[in-house]
C-alpha positions, 0 to 999 in steps of 0.5 A: 779903670780895669784891673789887669789879670796876672798870669794866674788868671790867664792860665786858669782861663786856658785850663777851663777852655781845655777842660771844655774842649776835652769834655766836648770831644768826649761827648762827641766820641761817646755819642758817635759810639752810641749811635753806631750801636743803636742804629740798625745796620746792614744792606737795607739799613743805615750805613754809618761811615766817616770821610776825610783825613780822619778816615786815614788815621790808624786810630780813627780806623780802629775806633770805627771798627770798635764802634761797629762802622764798616766803611771809611773814606780818605784821600788816595795817599792814605788808603794803604795806611787805612787798609793796614789799620783796618786789618790790624783792627780786625786781628786785634778785635775780631768781630763775631 
């Protein structure tokens, strides 16, 4: 006969899952930023960008700007938001 876990065991499992998810996201973000900084970019070099709904999110646009990306792609109705976010990112964090 199995012993049932109380509410404490379930909350611990939830906390472990949340911690693993946050750690995975952190590794992905840091990894993406590292790749952006290490790969050569330019007209004849590798071009890094993101596409999809992430490309229209203002926080993602600012992250891409800070990471060194120069291109995002998003759905048409998000283009004005993405352009405004890109302009704000350039004003707040000018590239040299």
